N, C-alpha and C positions, 0 to 999 in steps of 0.2 A: 815202969811204963816204957814201951818201945818208942822208937822215933816215929813210927807210923801212927801209933796212938796219939803222939804229940801233934802230928799233922792233922789228924781228925779233930782233936781238941781245938787247935787253932782255927780250923774251918768253922766249927760250931761257934766259937767265940766271935769270929768275924761276922757270921750270920746274925748273931745277937747285936753286934755293933751296927750292922746295917739296919736292923729293925729300930734300934735306938735313934740312929740318924734320920731315918724316915719319919719316926714319930716327932722328932724335933723340927723337921721341915714342915710337917703338917701344922704344928703349933705356930711356927713362924708365919705360915700363910694366914692362919686365923687371927693371930695377934702379933703384929710387927712392933716389937718394942726392944729395948736394950737387952733385957734378960733373955728374951727368946732368941735374939741374934747370938748372944754369948753361948747359950745352950747349944744352938745349932753348930756353931764353930767348934765347940768342945767335942761334940759327938762326931763331927766330921774328922777332926784330928785323931780321935780314937779309931775310927774306921780306917783311916789312912795307915795308921800305925799297925793295925792288925793285918791289913792286906800286904803291907811291906814285909811283915814276918813271913807270911805264906809265900810271897814272891822269893824271899831269901831261901826258904826251904826248897822251893822248886828249882831255883838256880843251882842248887847243890844236891839234887836228888840222887845223883850217882854216888856221892859220898855217903848219903844216908843209907842207900841200899847196901853198900859195902859194910857199913857199920852194923846194919841189921844182920847180914850174913855172918860177920865175925862174931857177933854176940850169940847167934844161934849155934854156930859151930862150937864156941866156947862152952855154952850150956850143955851141948850134947857130949862134950868131952869132960864134963864135970868141973869146969873152971867157973868160979863164982865172980871173978873180977870182970868188970865191964871195961871195954876199951872203945874209945870213940876218936876217930880222926879229927872230928870237929867238935867243938863244945856243944853241949845241949843248948837248944834254943830257949832263951828266957821266955817263960810264959807269963803274960800279963794277967793279973787277976781280973775276972769278969767284973763289970760295973755293978 
């Protein structure tokens, strides 16, 4: 998977986290109890974490671009080893 595929995946997962947070907020409006508050807080923390990952990627987009170009050139030259100046972004599993 390329870094850009990873970026797209992170965006999709963040969109799902946003949907989950929105659903939790609706539940909280309908039924304000301890469980609903905890669920809302948990979903908001997940959303924040996902958005921070995307922000980190965007803050280093030039490095990701160089990594993509280096990988493409290596592939074109028959090199199967991948090289990244930055470590792969850790993907969190979807909820």
